[in-house]
LUMDRENZA-311558 format. One line per 2 residues: number of its first residue (from 1); their letters; for each residue y, x, z of N, C-alpha, C, O. Coordinates in Angstrom, 1 decimal. Layout:
<rs>
NUM) A) Y/X/Z/Y/X/Z/Y/X/Z/Y/X/Z | ...
</rs>
This chain:
<rs>
1) QL) 21.1/-3.1/1.7/20.0/-4.1/2.3/18.8/-2.6/1.9/19.2/-1.8/1.1 | 18.3/-2.6/2.1/16.6/-1.2/1.4/15.8/-2.6/1.1/16.6/-3.5/1.5
3) QL) 14.9/-3.1/0.5/14.4/-3.2/0.3/12.2/-2.8/-0.3/11.9/-1.7/-0.6 | 11.2/-4.0/-0.3/10.3/-3.5/-0.5/9.7/-5.1/-0.8/9.6/-6.1/-0.1
5) VE) 9.2/-4.6/-2.1/8.4/-5.8/-2.8/7.1/-5.9/-3.3/7.0/-5.8/-4.6 | 6.2/-6.0/-2.7/4.0/-5.4/-3.2/4.6/-6.9/-3.4/5.3/-7.9/-3.2
7) SG) 3.4/-6.0/-4.2/2.6/-7.4/-5.6/1.4/-6.9/-5.8/1.0/-6.0/-5.1 | 0.5/-7.4/-7.1/-0.6/-6.6/-7.3/-1.8/-7.1/-6.8/-2.9/-6.7/-7.1
9) GG) -1.4/-8.5/-5.7/-2.7/-8.9/-4.5/-3.3/-10.1/-5.1/-2.6/-10.6/-5.9 | -4.9/-10.9/-4.9/-5.4/-11.6/-5.2/-6.7/-11.3/-4.5/-6.9/-10.6/-3.6
11) LV) -7.8/-12.3/-5.4/-8.2/-12.3/-5.1/-10.3/-12.0/-6.5/-10.8/-12.2/-7.7 | -10.6/-11.7/-5.3/-11.3/-10.4/-5.6/-12.8/-10.5/-5.4/-13.1/-11.1/-4.3
13) QP) -14.3/-10.0/-6.4/-15.3/-10.6/-5.9/-15.7/-8.5/-5.0/-14.9/-7.6/-5.0 | -16.9/-8.4/-4.5/-17.1/-7.3/-4.2/-17.6/-6.9/-5.1/-18.5/-7.5/-5.7
15) GG) -16.9/-4.9/-5.3/-16.8/-4.1/-6.3/-15.7/-4.2/-7.6/-15.6/-3.5/-8.6 | -14.9/-5.3/-7.1/-14.1/-5.5/-8.1/-12.7/-4.4/-7.7/-12.4/-3.8/-6.6
17) SL) -12.1/-4.3/-9.1/-10.8/-4.0/-8.2/-9.8/-4.3/-8.1/-9.5/-5.4/-8.6 | -8.7/-3.5/-7.4/-7.4/-4.0/-7.7/-5.7/-3.2/-7.5/-5.3/-3.3/-6.3
19) RL) -5.3/-2.8/-7.9/-4.3/-1.9/-7.8/-2.8/-2.7/-7.6/-2.1/-3.1/-8.5 | -2.5/-2.6/-6.1/-1.0/-2.6/-5.4/0.4/-1.4/-5.6/0.4/-0.1/-5.4
21) SC) 1.7/-2.5/-6.1/2.6/-2.1/-6.1/3.1/-2.5/-5.3/3.0/-3.4/-4.4 | 4.2/-1.3/-5.7/5.4/-1.9/-3.6/6.8/-0.7/-4.8/6.9/0.5/-5.2
23) QT) 7.5/-1.9/-4.7/8.8/-1.0/-5.8/10.8/-1.8/-4.6/11.4/-2.8/-4.3 | 10.9/-0.1/-4.6/12.2/0.2/-4.3/12.8/-0.5/-4.2/12.5/-1.5/-5.0
25) SR) 14.5/-0.8/-3.0/15.1/-0.8/-4.8/16.4/0.1/-4.2/17.6/-0.2/-4.1 | 15.5/1.6/-3.9/16.6/2.4/-3.8/15.8/4.1/-3.9/15.1/5.1/-3.5
27) NI) 16.0/3.9/-4.3/15.4/5.6/-5.1/14.8/6.0/-4.9/14.9/6.7/-3.9 | 13.5/6.3/-5.8/12.3/6.6/-4.0/12.2/7.6/-3.5/11.5/7.8/-2.5
29) IV) 13.0/8.5/-4.1/13.4/10.0/-3.8/13.8/10.3/-2.4/13.8/11.2/-1.6 | 14.1/9.5/-2.4/15.3/9.0/-0.5/13.8/9.8/0.4/13.4/11.0/0.7
31) FN) 13.2/8.7/0.6/11.9/8.7/1.0/11.5/9.8/2.0/11.7/10.9/1.6 | 11.1/9.7/2.9/10.2/11.2/2.9/9.0/10.5/2.4/8.5/11.1/1.4
33) AV) 8.2/9.4/3.0/7.9/9.1/2.8/7.4/7.5/2.6/8.1/6.6/3.2 | 6.4/7.1/1.8/5.9/5.4/1.3/4.9/5.6/1.5/4.1/6.4/1.1
35) DW) 4.7/4.6/2.5/2.9/4.1/3.3/2.5/3.3/3.0/3.3/2.8/2.3 | 1.3/2.4/2.9/1.0/1.3/2.1/-0.4/0.4/4.3/-1.6/0.8/4.3
37) YR) -0.3/0.0/4.8/-0.8/-0.8/6.0/-1.4/-2.3/5.5/-1.0/-3.2/4.8 | -2.4/-1.9/6.4/-2.8/-2.9/6.2/-3.6/-3.7/6.9/-4.6/-3.3/7.5
39) QA) -3.1/-5.7/7.0/-3.8/-5.7/8.8/-3.8/-7.8/8.3/-3.2/-8.7/7.9 | -5.5/-7.1/9.1/-6.6/-8.4/8.6/-6.7/-9.5/9.9/-6.9/-9.1/11.1
41) PG) -6.5/-11.1/9.3/-6.3/-12.0/10.4/-6.9/-11.8/12.0/-7.9/-12.2/12.5 | -6.2/-11.3/12.4/-6.3/-10.9/14.7/-7.7/-9.7/14.5/-8.7/-9.5/15.1
43) KQ) -6.5/-8.9/13.1/-6.1/-8.0/13.6/-4.3/-7.3/13.9/-3.3/-7.9/13.6 | -4.6/-5.8/14.5/-3.0/-4.6/14.1/-3.0/-5.3/13.1/-3.2/-6.3/12.4
45) RD) -2.5/-3.8/13.4/-1.6/-3.2/10.7/-2.0/-1.7/11.3/-2.2/-0.9/12.2 | -2.1/-1.9/10.2/-3.3/-0.2/9.9/-3.0/0.2/9.3/-2.7/-0.3/8.2
47) LV) -2.8/2.1/9.7/-2.0/2.6/8.4/-4.0/2.5/7.1/-5.2/2.7/7.5 | -3.2/2.1/5.4/-4.0/2.3/4.7/-3.7/4.1/4.1/-4.9/4.3/3.8
49) AG) -3.1/5.3/3.7/-2.2/5.6/3.8/-1.4/5.2/2.7/-1.3/4.2/2.0 | -0.3/7.3/3.1/0.2/7.8/2.3/0.9/8.4/1.7/0.5/9.5/1.8
51) IT) 1.6/8.4/1.0/2.2/9.4/0.2/3.3/10.5/0.1/2.4/11.3/0.2 | 4.7/11.4/-0.1/5.4/12.4/0.7/6.2/12.1/-0.8/6.0/11.2/-1.6
53) RD) 6.9/13.1/-0.9/8.3/13.4/-1.6/7.6/14.3/-2.4/7.8/14.2/-3.6 | 6.4/15.5/-1.9/6.7/16.2/-2.7/5.3/15.7/-2.9/4.7/16.5/-3.7
55) VR) 4.4/14.7/-2.6/3.2/13.7/-3.4/2.2/15.0/-3.1/1.4/15.6/-3.8 | 2.7/14.7/-1.3/1.2/14.9/-0.5/1.1/13.4/-0.1/2.0/12.5/0.0
57) TN) -0.3/13.5/0.1/-1.2/13.1/-0.1/-2.1/12.5/1.8/-2.5/13.4/2.4 | -2.1/11.4/2.1/-3.6/11.1/3.3/-3.0/9.9/3.2/-2.0/9.3/2.8
59) YV) -5.3/9.8/4.1/-5.8/7.6/3.5/-7.1/9.0/5.2/-7.5/10.1/5.4 | -6.9/7.4/6.0/-8.1/6.2/6.5/-9.3/7.4/5.6/-9.7/7.0/4.5
61) DS) -9.7/8.6/6.3/-11.6/9.3/6.6/-11.9/7.8/5.9/-12.2/7.9/4.8 | -11.7/6.6/6.5/-13.1/5.6/5.5/-12.8/4.6/4.8/-13.5/3.7/4.7
63) LK) -11.2/4.9/4.0/-11.2/4.5/2.4/-11.3/5.7/1.1/-11.6/5.6/-0.1 | -11.1/6.4/1.7/-11.2/8.2/1.2/-12.2/8.2/-0.1/-13.4/8.6/-0.2
65) GR) -11.4/7.6/-0.8/-12.8/7.7/-2.7/-12.7/6.2/-2.5/-13.2/5.6/-3.4 | -12.3/5.7/-1.8/-12.0/4.2/-3.1/-10.9/4.0/-3.1/-10.6/3.4/-4.1
67) FT) -10.0/4.2/-2.1/-8.8/4.0/-2.6/-7.5/5.4/-2.7/-7.3/6.3/-1.9 | -6.7/5.1/-4.2/-6.0/6.1/-4.1/-5.1/5.9/-4.7/-5.2/5.6/-5.9
69) IS) -3.9/6.1/-4.2/-2.0/5.8/-3.4/-1.3/7.3/-4.8/-1.2/8.5/-4.7 | -1.0/6.5/-5.8/0.1/7.7/-6.6/1.7/6.9/-6.4/2.2/6.4/-5.5
71) RD) 1.9/7.2/-7.6/3.8/7.0/-7.4/4.5/7.7/-8.8/4.1/8.7/-9.4 | 5.5/7.0/-8.9/6.2/7.1/-10.5/7.7/6.8/-10.6/8.4/5.9/-11.1
73) NA) 8.0/8.1/-9.7/9.6/8.3/-9.5/10.4/7.0/-10.7/10.2/5.8/-10.4 | 10.8/7.1/-11.4/11.4/6.9/-12.5/11.5/5.7/-12.1/12.6/5.3/-11.8
75) KN) 10.4/4.6/-12.0/9.7/3.8/-11.7/10.7/2.9/-9.9/11.3/1.9/-10.0 | 10.6/3.5/-9.1/11.2/3.4/-8.6/9.6/2.3/-7.7/9.7/1.1/-7.4
77) TV) 8.7/2.9/-7.5/6.9/2.8/-7.2/6.0/3.3/-7.1/5.7/4.4/-7.7 | 5.2/2.8/-6.1/4.4/2.9/-5.3/2.7/2.2/-5.5/2.4/1.1/-5.1
79) YL) 1.8/3.2/-6.1/0.8/2.5/-6.0/-0.2/2.2/-5.8/-0.8/2.8/-6.6 | -0.7/1.8/-5.3/-2.9/1.9/-4.7/-3.8/1.7/-5.5/-3.5/1.2/-6.5
81) QM) -4.8/2.1/-5.3/-5.4/1.5/-6.7/-6.8/1.8/-6.0/-7.3/2.9/-5.9 | -7.7/0.3/-5.4/-8.1/0.1/-5.2/-9.6/0.3/-5.0/-9.7/0.7/-3.8
83) NN) -10.8/0.2/-5.5/-12.1/-0.4/-6.0/-13.5/0.0/-5.0/-13.7/0.6/-4.0 | -14.2/-0.8/-5.9/-15.3/-1.0/-4.9/-14.7/-1.8/-3.6/-15.0/-1.3/-2.5
85) LK) -14.3/-2.5/-3.6/-13.8/-3.2/-3.1/-14.9/-4.1/-2.3/-15.8/-4.6/-3.1 | -15.0/-4.4/-0.7/-15.7/-4.6/0.2/-14.8/-5.9/1.0/-13.6/-5.7/1.1
87) PE) -15.5/-7.3/1.6/-15.0/-8.0/2.3/-14.7/-7.9/3.6/-14.2/-8.9/4.2 | -15.0/-6.6/4.0/-14.4/-6.0/5.4/-12.5/-5.1/4.9/-12.0/-4.3/5.7
89) DT) -11.9/-5.4/3.8/-11.2/-4.6/2.9/-9.7/-6.4/3.0/-8.5/-6.6/3.1 | -10.6/-7.1/2.9/-9.3/-8.4/3.2/-8.8/-8.1/3.8/-9.3/-7.5/4.7
91) AV) -6.8/-8.6/3.7/-5.7/-8.5/4.5/-5.0/-9.0/3.8/-5.3/-9.9/3.0 | -3.4/-8.3/4.1/-2.5/-8.9/3.6/-2.1/-7.3/3.9/-2.5/-6.8/4.9
93) YY) -1.2/-6.7/2.7/-1.4/-5.2/2.6/0.0/-5.5/2.4/0.4/-6.3/1.6 | 1.4/-4.4/3.6/2.2/-4.4/3.4/2.1/-2.3/3.0/1.3/-1.4/3.0
95) CH) 3.8/-2.7/2.5/4.3/-0.7/2.0/5.9/-0.7/3.5/6.8/-1.2/4.1 | 5.3/-0.1/3.3/6.4/0.9/4.9/7.5/1.4/4.7/7.5/1.5/3.5
97) VN) 8.3/1.7/5.0/9.4/2.8/4.9/10.3/3.3/6.3/10.6/2.4/7.0 | 10.6/4.8/6.7/11.0/4.8/7.2/12.2/5.5/7.1/11.8/6.7/7.1
99) YV) 13.8/5.6/7.0/14.4/5.3/6.6/15.6/5.5/7.2/16.2/4.6/7.9 | 16.1/6.8/7.2/17.4/7.3/8.6/16.5/5.9/9.8/16.6/4.8/10.4
101) SR) 16.0/6.5/9.6/15.2/6.1/11.7/15.2/4.7/11.2/16.2/4.1/10.9 | 14.4/4.5/11.2/14.0/2.3/11.0/13.6/2.2/9.9/14.0/2.4/8.7
103) DY) 12.6/1.8/10.4/11.4/0.9/9.4/11.9/-0.2/9.1/12.3/-1.3/9.6 | 11.6/0.4/7.8/11.2/-0.8/6.6/9.5/-1.8/6.2/8.4/-1.3/6.2
105) WG) 9.8/-2.7/6.0/8.6/-4.1/6.2/9.4/-4.3/4.2/10.5/-4.3/3.7 | 7.6/-4.3/3.5/7.9/-5.8/2.5/7.3/-6.9/2.6/6.6/-6.5/3.5
107) QG) 7.0/-7.9/2.6/6.3/-9.1/2.9/5.4/-9.8/3.0/5.1/-10.9/3.3 | 4.6/-8.0/2.2/3.0/-7.8/2.0/2.6/-9.0/0.9/3.5/-9.6/0.5
109) TQ) 1.2/-9.3/0.6/0.6/-9.3/-0.8/-1.3/-9.4/-0.7/-2.1/-8.5/-0.9 | -1.4/-10.1/-0.5/-2.8/-10.7/0.2/-3.3/-10.1/-0.2/-2.8/-9.8/-1.3
111) VT) -5.2/-9.3/0.0/-5.5/-9.0/-1.1/-6.6/-9.6/-0.5/-6.6/-9.2/0.6 | -8.4/-11.0/-0.7/-9.3/-11.5/-0.3/-10.2/-10.7/-1.0/-9.7/-9.9/-1.8
113) VS) -10.8/-10.8/-0.9/-12.9/-10.5/-1.2/-13.7/-11.2/-0.9/-14.1/-11.2/0.3 | -14.3/-11.9/-1.7/-15.2/-12.6/-1.7/-15.8/-13.0/-3.2/-15.3/-12.9/-4.3
115) S) -17.3/-13.6/-2.8/-17.8/-13.7/-3.8/-17.8/-15.5/-3.4/-18.3/-16.3/-4.3
</rs>
């Protein structure tokens, strides 16, 4: 069973930084892409960023310049570096892959931006 495990969330003050990690239970190279989504209370789950097998990246326009997605194939891990965090970034952040035509999600990691 494929598993995605997120970590790195927490409480941070506005302007602070966090780095989220998503570790996969399979060799990360088998996935065409690994994505980060987020879901704020009462809102739908939205794409934040994605990174492909050949390290092409895409971001939601509103987050460009503050968030950076990267990968370490040796560790089967994708990272999301989040800088200059704002209260509106508060959400549960989820890792996602589509593998063999099926969507897989991690359990999520809570990010709370508050003073």
